[in-house]
MDAnalysis code that builds the backbone (N, CA, C; Angstrom):
import MDAnalysis as mda
import numpy as np

u = mda.Universe.empty(273, n_residues=91, atom_resindex=np.repeat(np.arange(91), 3), trajectory=True)
u.add_TopologyAttr("name", ["N", "CA", "C"] * 91)
u.add_TopologyAttr("resid", np.arange(1, 92))
u.add_TopologyAttr("resname", ["MET", "GLY", "SER", "GLU", "MET", "PRO", "ASP", "ILE", "LEU", "LEU", "ARG", "ASP", "VAL", "SER", "PRO", "GLU", "LEU", "LYS", "ARG", "GLN", "ILE", "GLU", "ASP", "LEU", "ALA", "HIS", "GLY", "HIS", "ASN", "ARG", "SER", "LEU", "SER", "SER", "GLU", "ILE", "LYS", "MET", "LEU", "LEU", "LYS", "SER", "ALA", "LEU", "SER", "GLN", "SER", "THR", "ARG", "ALA", "ARG", "GLY", "VAL", "ARG", "LEU", "THR", "GLY", "GLY", "LEU", "GLY", "THR", "LYS", "LEU", "LYS", "GLY", "LEU", "ILE", "SER", "ALA", "GLU", "ASP", "TRP", "THR", "ASP", "ASP", "PHE", "VAL", "GLN", "PRO", "ARG", "ASP", "LYS", "SER", "GLU", "ARG", "PRO", "LEU", "PRO", "THR", "PHE", "GLU"])
u.atoms.positions = np.array([
    [-26.429, -6.614, 6.494],
    [-27.206, -6.416, 5.295],
    [-26.351, -5.646, 4.291],
    [-25.865, -6.298, 3.252],
    [-25.000, -5.668, 2.264],
    [-25.797, -5.121, 1.097],
    [-25.296, -4.038, 0.526],
    [-25.964, -3.481, -0.648],
    [-25.287, -4.035, -1.897],
    [-26.092, -4.317, -2.893],
    [-25.569, -4.875, -4.129],
    [-25.054, -3.758, -5.025],
    [-23.864, -3.928, -5.567],
    [-23.262, -2.932, -6.446],
    [-23.610, -3.275, -7.891],
    [-24.036, -2.290, -8.667],
    [-24.358, -2.569, -10.067],
    [-23.090, -2.783, -10.888],
    [-23.236, -3.510, -11.980],
    [-22.134, -3.756, -12.905],
    [-22.249, -2.822, -14.100],
    [-21.123, -2.568, -14.734],
    [-21.073, -1.795, -15.975],
    [-20.386, -2.678, -17.012],
    [-21.009, -2.789, -18.177],
    [-20.426, -3.548, -19.275],
    [-19.900, -2.561, -20.300],
    [-18.644, -2.666, -20.626],
    [-18.015, -1.772, -21.593],
    [-17.701, -2.569, -22.847],
    [-18.311, -2.197, -23.949],
    [-18.153, -2.938, -25.201],
    [-17.169, -2.242, -26.135],
    [-16.670, -3.011, -27.093],
    [-15.826, -2.500, -28.177],
    [-14.574, -1.775, -27.684],
    [-13.905, -2.339, -26.714],
    [-12.641, -1.799, -26.224],
    [-11.537, -2.349, -27.130],
    [-10.717, -1.460, -27.644],
    [-9.646, -1.912, -28.529],
    [-8.646, -2.771, -27.747],
    [-8.030, -3.730, -28.414],
    [-7.018, -4.548, -27.724],
    [-5.887, -3.704, -27.137],
    [-5.501, -2.639, -27.827],
    [-4.422, -1.767, -27.336],
    [-4.828, -1.076, -26.042],
    [-6.058, -0.548, -25.984],
    [-6.527, 0.116, -24.769],
    [-6.590, -0.876, -23.612],
    [-7.105, -2.065, -23.882],
    [-7.169, -3.079, -22.828],
    [-5.765, -3.423, -22.335],
    [-4.814, -3.568, -23.257],
    [-3.440, -3.886, -22.870],
    [-2.850, -2.779, -22.005],
    [-3.117, -1.508, -22.367],
    [-2.591, -0.384, -21.581],
    [-3.153, -0.411, -20.163],
    [-4.445, -0.697, -20.047],
    [-5.059, -0.741, -18.718],
    [-4.526, -1.937, -17.930],
    [-4.352, -3.059, -18.611],
    [-3.774, -4.227, -17.937],
    [-2.359, -3.929, -17.442],
    [-1.574, -3.218, -18.245],
    [-0.214, -2.853, -17.831],
    [-0.247, -1.948, -16.604],
    [-1.167, -0.978, -16.596],
    [-1.305, -0.107, -15.422],
    [-1.698, -0.917, -14.196],
    [-2.680, -1.795, -14.367],
    [-3.149, -2.626, -13.257],
    [-2.011, -3.465, -12.699],
    [-1.234, -4.068, -13.591],
    [-0.106, -4.885, -13.149],
    [0.903, -4.026, -12.375],
    [1.188, -2.843, -12.889],
    [2.146, -1.954, -12.232],
    [1.675, -1.462, -10.878],
    [0.356, -1.387, -10.685],
    [-0.208, -0.923, -9.413],
    [-0.649, -2.086, -8.520],
    [-0.366, -3.317, -8.965],
    [-0.793, -4.515, -8.216],
    [-2.290, -4.515, -7.944],
    [-3.063, -4.226, -8.985],
    [-4.520, -4.215, -8.888],
    [-5.098, -5.162, -9.935],
    [-6.349, -5.519, -9.721],
    [-7.075, -6.273, -10.741],
    [-7.460, -5.301, -11.860],
    [-7.814, -5.847, -13.002],
    [-8.250, -5.013, -14.120],
    [-9.471, -4.181, -13.720],
    [-10.401, -4.802, -13.037],
    [-11.606, -4.105, -12.589],
    [-11.270, -2.958, -11.626],
    [-10.379, -3.215, -10.675],
    [-9.985, -2.168, -9.711],
    [-9.268, -1.024, -10.401],
    [-8.429, -1.344, -11.371],
    [-7.704, -0.294, -12.089],
    [-8.662, 0.588, -12.873],
    [-9.644, -0.029, -13.528],
    [-10.632, 0.744, -14.295],
    [-11.427, 1.645, -13.362],
    [-11.803, 1.141, -12.188],
    [-12.534, 1.978, -11.223],
    [-11.682, 3.165, -10.779],
    [-10.388, 2.934, -10.554],
    [-9.503, 4.032, -10.156],
    [-9.364, 5.056, -11.284],
    [-9.260, 4.581, -12.516],
    [-9.165, 5.501, -13.658],
    [-10.433, 6.333, -13.801],
    [-11.585, 5.708, -13.613],
    [-12.848, 6.449, -13.695],
    [-12.964, 7.478, -12.569],
    [-12.604, 7.079, -11.351],
    [-12.643, 8.016, -10.221],
    [-11.720, 9.207, -10.469],
    [-10.530, 8.934, -10.975],
    [-9.572, 10.000, -11.247],
    [-10.102, 10.949, -12.319],
    [-10.652, 10.396, -13.392],
    [-11.199, 11.232, -14.469],
    [-12.358, 12.076, -13.967],
    [-13.215, 11.497, -13.143],
    [-14.349, 12.259, -12.613],
    [-13.909, 13.343, -11.643],
    [-12.912, 13.056, -10.817],
    [-12.450, 14.067, -9.864],
    [-11.799, 15.246, -10.582],
    [-11.191, 15.002, -11.741],
    [-10.582, 16.086, -12.502],
    [-11.629, 16.945, -13.200],
    [-12.828, 16.398, -13.413],
    [-13.847, 17.156, -14.133],
    [-14.856, 17.808, -13.195],
    [-14.573, 17.801, -11.905],
    [-15.483, 18.437, -10.958],
    [-14.804, 19.608, -10.276],
    [-15.606, 20.467, -9.734],
    [-15.100, 21.594, -8.941],
    [-15.465, 21.356, -7.493],
    [-14.968, 22.186, -6.630],
    [-15.266, 22.040, -5.209],
    [-16.758, 22.148, -4.935],
    [-17.485, 22.880, -5.750],
    [-18.926, 23.085, -5.522],
    [-19.795, 22.142, -6.334],
    [-19.237, 21.198, -7.029],
    [-20.048, 20.252, -7.781],
    [-19.505, 20.028, -9.171],
    [-20.274, 19.350, -9.979],
    [-19.850, 18.977, -11.315],
    [-19.925, 20.174, -12.242],
    [-18.912, 20.339, -13.063],
    [-18.881, 21.416, -14.041],
    [-19.750, 20.996, -15.218],
    [-20.864, 21.685, -15.438],
    [-21.804, 21.280, -16.473],
    [-21.636, 22.045, -17.771],
    [-21.150, 23.272, -17.719],
    [-21.155, 24.111, -18.913],
    [-19.781, 24.349, -19.501],
    [-18.750, 23.737, -18.993],
    [-17.412, 23.964, -19.510],
    [-16.729, 25.089, -18.758],
    [-15.478, 25.293, -19.075],
    [-14.697, 26.303, -18.387],
    [-14.681, 27.627, -19.123],
    [-13.785, 28.490, -18.708],
    [-13.677, 29.822, -19.285],
    [-13.345, 29.766, -20.769],
    [-12.446, 28.864, -21.156],
    [-12.088, 28.740, -22.571],
    [-13.281, 28.397, -23.434],
    [-14.123, 27.499, -22.951],
    [-15.337, 27.126, -23.685],
    [-16.258, 28.325, -23.823],
    [-16.391, 29.092, -22.749],
    [-17.254, 30.279, -22.796],
    [-16.697, 31.327, -23.753],
    [-15.379, 31.535, -23.726],
    [-14.768, 32.508, -24.635],
    [-14.922, 32.077, -26.086],
    [-14.727, 30.794, -26.349],
    [-14.883, 30.297, -27.711],
    [-16.320, 30.485, -28.185],
    [-17.276, 30.381, -27.274],
    [-18.684, 30.574, -27.607],
    [-19.008, 31.984, -28.066],
    [-18.134, 32.950, -27.786],
    [-18.364, 34.328, -28.206],
    [-18.034, 34.552, -29.678],
    [-17.336, 33.596, -30.293],
    [-16.916, 33.724, -31.688],
    [-17.759, 32.774, -32.524],
    [-18.303, 33.258, -33.634],
    [-19.131, 32.406, -34.484],
    [-18.294, 31.268, -35.065],
    [-18.941, 30.144, -35.328],
    [-18.240, 28.945, -35.797],
    [-17.498, 29.199, -37.099],
    [-18.077, 29.977, -38.004],
    [-17.408, 30.215, -39.289],
    [-16.170, 31.108, -39.150],
    [-16.082, 31.884, -38.078],
    [-14.918, 32.734, -37.850],
    [-13.842, 32.050, -37.011],
    [-14.133, 30.876, -36.446],
    [-13.200, 30.223, -35.537],
    [-12.193, 29.373, -36.301],
    [-10.927, 29.561, -35.991],
    [-9.863, 28.684, -36.467],
    [-8.930, 28.445, -35.302],
    [-8.032, 27.487, -35.440],
    [-7.080, 27.207, -34.362],
    [-6.116, 28.361, -34.126],
    [-5.899, 29.187, -35.152],
    [-4.968, 30.296, -35.010],
    [-5.697, 31.639, -35.029],
    [-6.909, 31.670, -34.479],
    [-7.705, 32.898, -34.466],
    [-6.981, 33.997, -33.690],
    [-6.838, 35.139, -34.335],
    [-6.233, 36.306, -33.694],
    [-7.165, 37.475, -33.940],
    [-7.592, 38.119, -32.874],
    [-8.470, 39.273, -33.007],
    [-7.678, 40.435, -33.587],
    [-8.165, 41.047, -34.683],
    [-7.423, 42.179, -35.258],
    [-7.324, 43.336, -34.260],
    [-6.188, 44.009, -34.262],
    [-5.987, 45.128, -33.343],
    [-6.626, 46.389, -33.891],
    [-7.091, 47.205, -33.002],
    [-7.634, 48.511, -33.374],
    [-6.458, 49.436, -33.644],
    [-6.313, 49.875, -34.892],
    [-5.169, 50.712, -35.254],
    [-5.572, 52.172, -35.453],
    [-6.735, 52.532, -34.934],
    [-7.169, 53.922, -35.076],
    [-6.298, 54.838, -34.210],
    [-6.191, 56.091, -34.636],
    [-5.399, 57.062, -33.895],
    [-6.193, 57.507, -32.669],
    [-5.549, 57.426, -31.530],
    [-6.172, 57.877, -30.290],
    [-5.175, 58.758, -29.568],
    [-5.687, 59.714, -28.824],
    [-4.759, 60.553, -28.050],
    [-4.065, 59.724, -26.979],
    [-2.822, 60.085, -26.693],
    [-2.088, 59.405, -25.645],
    [-2.699, 59.735, -24.289],
    [-2.683, 58.794, -23.370],
    [-3.250, 59.073, -22.054],
    [-2.387, 60.051, -21.275],
    [-3.005, 60.807, -20.412],
    [-2.261, 61.693, -19.522],
    [-2.392, 61.144, -18.109],
    [-1.311, 61.279, -17.344],
    [-1.281, 60.728, -16.003],
    [-1.072, 61.853, -14.981],
    [-1.854, 62.873, -15.112],
    [-1.727, 64.009, -14.193],
    [-2.762, 63.982, -13.120],
])
């Protein structure tokens, strides 16, 4: 008794993307369908953790969430505190 596998239809794939996947499939001696399944499995395995799927993003996403959108730029640098403080003692 075999189980039926569902199909996925992917629309609007650019000719360049299809050619790249076909080239990969040819290089790996796989069918186009098998190559796409391997690419999907690889992408999914990279986006999961040992304890399950990462739903909220990583540390970088969380850190970026601490800064308001209007203050965020690609070169964001937190200003340093330049106030005078006593030097620490190590006694």
